[in-house]
Every structure is written in structure tokens, then in C-alpha cells.
C-alpha positions as a Markdown table, in Angstrom:
| # | Residue | x | y | z |
|---|---|---|---|---|
| 1 | Unk | 45.2 | -35.0 | -99.7 |
| 2 | Unk | 42.2 | -34.1 | -97.5 |
| 3 | Unk | 40.5 | -36.8 | -95.0 |
| 4 | Unk | 37.2 | -35.7 | -94.2 |
| 5 | Unk | 35.1 | -36.9 | -91.2 |
| 6 | Unk | 31.6 | -37.2 | -90.1 |
| 7 | Unk | 29.7 | -38.6 | -87.2 |
| 8 | Unk | 29.9 | -42.1 | -88.7 |
| 9 | Unk | 32.4 | -41.9 | -91.6 |
| 10 | Unk | 35.9 | -41.1 | -92.5 |
| 11 | Unk | 36.6 | -40.2 | -96.0 |
| 12 | Unk | 40.2 | -40.8 | -97.2 |
| 13 | Unk | 41.6 | -40.2 | -100.4 |
| 14 | Unk | 41.9 | -43.6 | -102.5 |
| 15 | Unk | 45.2 | -45.5 | -101.8 |
| 16 | Unk | 46.4 | -48.7 | -102.9 |
| 17 | Unk | 45.5 | -50.1 | -99.5 |
| 18 | Unk | 41.9 | -49.5 | -100.3 |
| 19 | Unk | 41.8 | -51.9 | -103.3 |
| 20 | Unk | 40.1 | -54.7 | -101.6 |
| 21 | Unk | 37.5 | -52.8 | -100.2 |
| 22 | Unk | 36.8 | -50.8 | -103.3 |
| 23 | Unk | 36.9 | -54.0 | -105.6 |
| 24 | Unk | 34.2 | -55.7 | -103.1 |
| 25 | Unk | 32.3 | -52.3 | -103.9 |
| 26 | Unk | 32.6 | -52.0 | -107.6 |
| 27 | Unk | 32.3 | -55.5 | -108.4 |
| 28 | Unk | 28.7 | -55.6 | -107.1 |
| 29 | Unk | 26.2 | -55.7 | -110.1 |
| 30 | Unk | 23.5 | -54.0 | -108.1 |
| 31 | Unk | 25.8 | -51.1 | -106.8 |
| 32 | Unk | 27.2 | -50.5 | -110.4 |
| 33 | Unk | 23.7 | -51.0 | -112.2 |
| 34 | Unk | 23.3 | -47.2 | -112.7 |
| 35 | Unk | 26.8 | -46.2 | -112.8 |
| 36 | Unk | 28.3 | -48.5 | -115.7 |
| 37 | Unk | 25.7 | -51.0 | -116.0 |
| 38 | Unk | 28.4 | -53.8 | -115.3 |
| 39 | Unk | 30.9 | -54.8 | -112.4 |
| 40 | Unk | 34.2 | -53.7 | -112.7 |
| 41 | Unk | 37.1 | -56.1 | -112.8 |
| 42 | Unk | 39.9 | -56.0 | -109.9 |
| 43 | Unk | 42.1 | -54.5 | -112.6 |
| 44 | Unk | 39.6 | -51.8 | -113.4 |
| 45 | Unk | 39.5 | -51.0 | -109.7 |
| 46 | Unk | 43.3 | -50.9 | -109.5 |
| 47 | Unk | 43.2 | -48.5 | -112.7 |
| 48 | Unk | 40.8 | -46.3 | -111.2 |
| 49 | Unk | 43.0 | -45.9 | -107.8 |
| 50 | Unk | 46.0 | -45.0 | -110.0 |
| 51 | Unk | 43.8 | -42.4 | -112.0 |
| 52 | Unk | 42.4 | -41.0 | -108.7 |
| 53 | Unk | 45.9 | -40.7 | -107.2 |
| 54 | Unk | 47.1 | -38.7 | -110.1 |
| 55 | Unk | 44.0 | -36.5 | -109.8 |
| 56 | Unk | 44.6 | -35.9 | -106.3 |
| 57 | Unk | 48.3 | -34.7 | -106.9 |
| 58 | Unk | 47.1 | -32.6 | -109.6 |
| 59 | Unk | 44.0 | -31.0 | -108.5 |
| 60 | Unk | 43.9 | -31.7 | -104.8 |
| 61 | Unk | 40.8 | -33.5 | -105.0 |
| 62 | Unk | 39.0 | -36.5 | -106.5 |
| 63 | Unk | 37.7 | -39.8 | -104.8 |
| 64 | Unk | 37.5 | -40.9 | -101.3 |
| 65 | Unk | 37.0 | -44.3 | -99.7 |
| 66 | Unk | 34.2 | -44.0 | -97.1 |
| 67 | Unk | 35.2 | -46.0 | -94.2 |
| 68 | Unk | 32.7 | -46.8 | -91.3 |
| 69 | Unk | 34.2 | -45.3 | -88.2 |
| 70 | Unk | 32.9 | -48.0 | -86.0 |
| 71 | Unk | 34.0 | -51.1 | -88.2 |
| 72 | Unk | 37.1 | -49.5 | -90.1 |
| 73 | Unk | 35.4 | -51.3 | -93.2 |
| 74 | Unk | 35.0 | -49.5 | -96.4 |
| 75 | Unk | 31.3 | -49.1 | -97.3 |
| 76 | Unk | 31.4 | -46.6 | -100.1 |
| 77 | Unk | 33.1 | -44.1 | -102.2 |
| 78 | Unk | 32.4 | -40.6 | -103.6 |
| 79 | Unk | 34.2 | -38.0 | -105.4 |
| 80 | Unk | 34.4 | -34.1 | -106.2 |
| 81 | Unk | 35.7 | -34.2 | -109.8 |
| 82 | Unk | 34.9 | -32.5 | -113.0 |
| 83 | Unk | 31.9 | -33.2 | -114.9 |
| 84 | Unk | 32.5 | -35.6 | -117.6 |
| 85 | Unk | 36.0 | -35.7 | -116.3 |
| 86 | Unk | 36.9 | -32.3 | -118.1 |
| 87 | Unk | 38.5 | -29.5 | -116.1 |
| 88 | Unk | 36.6 | -27.1 | -118.5 |
| 89 | Unk | 33.3 | -28.1 | -116.8 |
| 90 | Unk | 32.2 | -27.5 | -113.4 |
| 91 | Unk | 32.6 | -29.9 | -110.3 |
| 92 | Unk | 30.6 | -32.8 | -109.7 |
| 93 | Unk | 29.9 | -34.5 | -106.6 |
| 94 | Unk | 28.9 | -38.1 | -106.5 |
| 95 | Unk | 28.9 | -41.3 | -104.5 |
| 96 | Unk | 28.4 | -45.1 | -104.4 |
| 97 | Unk | 27.6 | -47.3 | -101.3 |
| 98 | Unk | 27.6 | -51.1 | -100.4 |
| 99 | Unk | 24.0 | -52.6 | -100.6 |
| 100 | Unk | 24.3 | -53.4 | -96.9 |
| 101 | Unk | 24.4 | -49.6 | -96.3 |
| 102 | Unk | 21.7 | -48.3 | -98.6 |
| 103 | Unk | 18.7 | -46.2 | -96.9 |
| 104 | Unk | 20.8 | -45.5 | -93.9 |
| 105 | Unk | 21.8 | -42.0 | -94.4 |
| 106 | Unk | 25.3 | -42.7 | -95.2 |
| 107 | Unk | 25.1 | -41.1 | -98.8 |
| 108 | Unk | 23.7 | -38.0 | -97.5 |
| 109 | Unk | 26.1 | -37.6 | -94.6 |
| 110 | Unk | 29.2 | -38.2 | -97.1 |
| 111 | Unk | 27.3 | -35.8 | -99.5 |
| 112 | Unk | 27.4 | -33.0 | -97.1 |
| 113 | Unk | 30.7 | -33.3 | -96.2 |
| 114 | Unk | 32.2 | -33.5 | -99.7 |
| 115 | Unk | 29.8 | -30.3 | -100.8 |
| 116 | Unk | 31.2 | -28.5 | -98.0 |
| 117 | Unk | 35.0 | -29.4 | -99.1 |
| 118 | Unk | 34.1 | -28.4 | -102.8 |
| 119 | Unk | 32.6 | -25.0 | -101.8 |
| 120 | Unk | 34.6 | -24.1 | -98.5 |
| 121 | Unk | 38.1 | -25.4 | -99.4 |
| 122 | Unk | 38.4 | -25.6 | -103.3 |
| 123 | Unk | 36.0 | -22.6 | -103.7 |
| 124 | Unk | 33.5 | -23.8 | -106.3 |
| 125 | Unk | 31.0 | -21.5 | -107.5 |
| 126 | Unk | 28.7 | -24.5 | -108.6 |
| 127 | Unk | 28.4 | -28.1 | -107.6 |
| 128 | Unk | 26.7 | -30.5 | -110.1 |
| 129 | Unk | 25.3 | -34.2 | -109.7 |
| 130 | Unk | 24.1 | -36.5 | -112.2 |
| 131 | Unk | 22.4 | -39.9 | -112.0 |
| 132 | Unk | 20.8 | -42.2 | -114.2 |
| 133 | Unk | 17.4 | -41.4 | -114.9 |
| 134 | Unk | 15.8 | -44.2 | -112.9 |
| 135 | Unk | 18.0 | -43.8 | -109.7 |
| 136 | Unk | 15.4 | -42.1 | -107.5 |
| 137 | Unk | 17.8 | -43.2 | -104.5 |
| 138 | Unk | 20.6 | -41.0 | -105.7 |
| 139 | Unk | 18.2 | -38.2 | -106.8 |
| 140 | Unk | 16.6 | -38.1 | -103.3 |
| 141 | Unk | 20.1 | -37.6 | -102.0 |
| 142 | Unk | 20.7 | -34.6 | -104.2 |
| 143 | Unk | 17.4 | -33.0 | -103.1 |
| 144 | Unk | 18.3 | -33.6 | -99.5 |
| 145 | Unk | 21.5 | -31.9 | -100.0 |
| 146 | Unk | 19.7 | -28.9 | -101.4 |
| 147 | Unk | 20.2 | -29.3 | -105.2 |
| 148 | Unk | 17.6 | -28.6 | -107.7 |
| 149 | Unk | 16.9 | -30.4 | -110.8 |
| 150 | Unk | 18.3 | -28.8 | -113.9 |
| 151 | Unk | 17.0 | -31.4 | -116.5 |
| 152 | Unk | 18.0 | -34.5 | -118.4 |
| 153 | Unk | 21.3 | -34.4 | -120.3 |
| 154 | Unk | 23.6 | -37.0 | -121.8 |
| 155 | Unk | 26.8 | -37.6 | -119.4 |
| 156 | Unk | 28.8 | -40.8 | -119.2 |
| 157 | Unk | 27.3 | -42.3 | -122.2 |
| 158 | Unk | 23.9 | -42.3 | -120.8 |
| 159 | Unk | 20.9 | -40.0 | -120.2 |
| 160 | Unk | 21.5 | -38.5 | -116.8 |
| 161 | Unk | 19.1 | -36.5 | -114.4 |
| 162 | Unk | 21.2 | -33.3 | -113.6 |
| 163 | Unk | 21.0 | -31.5 | -110.2 |
| 164 | Unk | 23.0 | -28.4 | -109.4 |
| 165 | Unk | 23.7 | -25.9 | -106.3 |
| 166 | Unk | 25.6 | -22.7 | -106.1 |
| 167 | Unk | 27.8 | -21.7 | -103.4 |
| 168 | Unk | 25.1 | -19.0 | -102.4 |
| 169 | Unk | 22.5 | -22.0 | -102.1 |
| 170 | Unk | 24.6 | -23.9 | -100.1 |
| 171 | Unk | 25.3 | -21.0 | -97.8 |
| 172 | Unk | 21.9 | -20.2 | -97.5 |
| 173 | Unk | 20.6 | -23.4 | -97.0 |
| 174 | Unk | 23.3 | -25.6 | -95.1 |
| 175 | Unk | 21.2 | -25.2 | -91.9 |
| 176 | Unk | 18.0 | -26.2 | -93.4 |
| 177 | Unk | 18.0 | -28.6 | -96.4 |
| 178 | Unk | 21.2 | -30.4 | -95.8 |
| 179 | Unk | 19.5 | -32.6 | -92.9 |
| 180 | Unk | 17.9 | -35.7 | -93.3 |
């Protein structure tokens, strides 16, 4: 299981010790508005941790908790997983952050690290991202990462804006569009 670090963040694969921090994140209705439309229960967060631990064991990638390196607190989470949770689909990148951390560049910082892992370590030829069609903040992170808009598709029981980037595009744009 891979720990990733950035200037301000430490990304650690989910463990049982992350339950309190992840539940605080997942139980916030504003955080979950565009993800499931409702806050998670503590049991749902625990079940998610169990699923993620199994995926790390099977695939070597899944969800990370985002720790603020300065405070040691969990401020978000993100993933490299299969789109639609189906191994036949390409890899997907995703993230969520505590409200107090919105608009501070944490999502872009974590996304760059996770995309690098997907392309450089896992060897993904393509990386996708989806967001609720009204979630402009996530769409902007996808664009900053260098992804391009593919269209509206139905994923996770909702209409989503789909973005994608190939490994070649990542390599060519890493020094340019990955910033901000």
C-alpha cells in the first residue's frame, strides 16, 4: 500500500484508525451533496473502509485519506479506482474535502499526486474523472489537472460530467497544466 506526499498533504490508504476523520468528512451534507446526495452513517463509513482495504489488497490501489501535514488531521479523501467500480472500465480519479479546506488548492495538489501514481506506478493508459453536472468546483480541478471534457454520461446513478486524460497527455502537460 502506497503513501503519497505533497507539499502540504500525506495521502495514506484507508485504515480502521481513519474512521473518525472519514466519518466527519462523509457525514457532512455539503460534502456529500454531489456525491450521494446525503450524508453517510458511521456504519456506512466503516463498511467503506472495509471495501477499500480489500481493494488495496487485490488491486494495489483504491482510496487514500488526505492528512494535513501541518496538523495531522484528515481533511479529505480521494481515489484511483475503476470507473463504476467495474474492473472492465478505465481507472477513475476522485476526491472530496472538508468544507473548511475548499478553494485552497488541496484537491488539485492531491489530484496531481494520485494521477502521477495512476500513470507512473499503475501504468494506466487513460484516467477518467466524473462529477455531478452542477459541481463546477470539481470540474475546475479536472481541467487544472489537464483533463479534457468528454461529455455527460450516466455513472453512479446520476448524470455526470466526464473528463479524461491519456498517459501521453499527462506526460506532455505535466509541467504546464498541472499547476494552479
